[in-house]
C-alpha positions as CSV (number, residue, x, y, z in Angstrom):
1,X,12.5,31.8,6.3
2,X,11.7,30.4,9.7
3,X,9.1,33.2,10.3
4,X,7.3,32.1,7.2
5,X,7.2,28.7,8.2
6,X,5.8,29.6,11.7
7,X,3.3,31.9,10.3
8,X,2.1,29.2,7.8
9,X,1.9,26.6,10.7
10,X,0.0,29.0,13.0
11,X,-3.3,28.5,11.1
12,X,-5.4,25.2,11.7
13,X,-6.7,25.1,8.1
14,X,-3.1,25.3,6.6
15,X,-1.9,22.6,9.0
16,X,-4.9,20.5,7.8
17,X,-4.0,21.0,4.2
18,X,-0.5,19.9,5.0
19,X,-1.9,16.8,6.7
20,X,-4.0,15.9,3.6
21,X,-0.9,16.4,1.4
22,X,1.1,14.4,3.8
23,X,-1.6,11.5,3.5
24,X,-2.0,11.9,-0.3
25,X,0.6,13.9,-2.1
26,X,0.0,15.7,-5.5
27,X,-3.6,16.9,-5.1
28,X,-5.4,19.7,-7.2
29,X,-7.2,22.5,-5.5
30,X,-10.6,20.9,-6.3
31,X,-9.4,17.7,-4.5
32,X,-8.0,19.5,-1.4
33,X,-11.2,21.4,-1.2
34,X,-13.4,18.2,-1.3
35,X,-11.2,16.4,1.3
36,X,-11.3,19.5,3.6
37,X,-15.0,19.5,3.4
38,X,-15.7,15.7,3.7
39,X,-13.1,14.6,6.0
40,X,-12.8,17.8,8.3
41,X,-16.1,19.6,7.8
42,X,-14.2,22.7,6.7
43,X,-16.4,24.6,4.3
44,X,-13.7,27.0,3.0
45,X,-14.0,28.5,-0.5
46,X,-11.7,27.6,-3.3
47,X,-10.3,31.1,-3.2
48,X,-9.7,30.7,0.5
49,X,-7.8,27.4,0.1
50,X,-6.0,28.9,-2.9
51,X,-4.8,31.7,-0.6
52,X,-3.8,29.2,2.0
53,X,-1.8,27.3,-0.5
54,X,0.0,30.5,-1.8
55,X,1.2,31.1,1.9
56,X,2.3,27.6,2.4
57,X,4.2,27.7,-1.1
58,X,5.8,31.1,0.0
59,X,6.9,29.3,3.2
60,X,8.5,26.6,1.1
61,X,6.0,24.0,2.6
62,X,4.2,23.2,-0.6
63,X,5.5,23.1,-4.3
64,X,3.3,23.2,-7.3
65,X,3.4,21.4,-10.6
66,X,1.5,22.2,-13.7
67,X,0.1,19.5,-16.1
68,X,-1.9,20.9,-18.8
69,X,-4.8,22.9,-17.2
70,X,-4.2,21.2,-13.7
71,X,-2.0,22.4,-10.9
72,X,-0.8,19.8,-8.6
73,X,0.3,20.4,-5.1
74,X,3.0,18.6,-3.1
75,X,4.2,18.7,0.4
76,X,7.9,19.9,1.1
77,X,9.1,18.9,4.3
78,X,12.6,20.4,3.9
79,X,11.8,23.7,6.0
80,X,10.5,21.5,8.8
81,X,13.6,19.5,8.8
82,X,15.6,22.5,9.1
83,X,13.7,23.6,12.1
84,X,14.0,20.3,13.8
85,X,17.7,20.2,13.0
86,X,18.1,23.5,14.6
87,X,16.5,22.6,17.9
88,X,16.4,18.9,18.2
89,X,20.1,18.0,17.5
90,X,21.4,15.4,19.9
91,X,23.5,16.7,22.8
92,X,27.0,15.7,23.6
93,X,27.2,13.9,26.9
94,X,28.9,16.9,28.4
95,X,25.9,19.0,27.5
96,X,23.4,16.8,29.3
97,X,22.0,18.0,32.4
98,X,24.2,17.0,35.2
99,X,26.9,15.9,32.9
100,X,30.4,16.8,33.4
101,X,32.0,19.4,31.2
């Protein structure tokens, strides 16, 4: 799972999509494409954005919800929290550099 998250985060466009969803969650593909173009100057096709969203979804960073003919995309920070918990857990005093065991 971590490899999928790192692969998803390795691309600038996918990180920008996550930024947009973090700012305004629950967007459709059309809304995301519009915001990428107007706010970031990224002229990516709808198919291209759809493929980026599919990779983000496979990595667990985006969840989708259908409502009629619309598909809404929501950010899921769970996989990121798992990574920060893995490496950014507080150290005990004995584990600090120069600490006594």
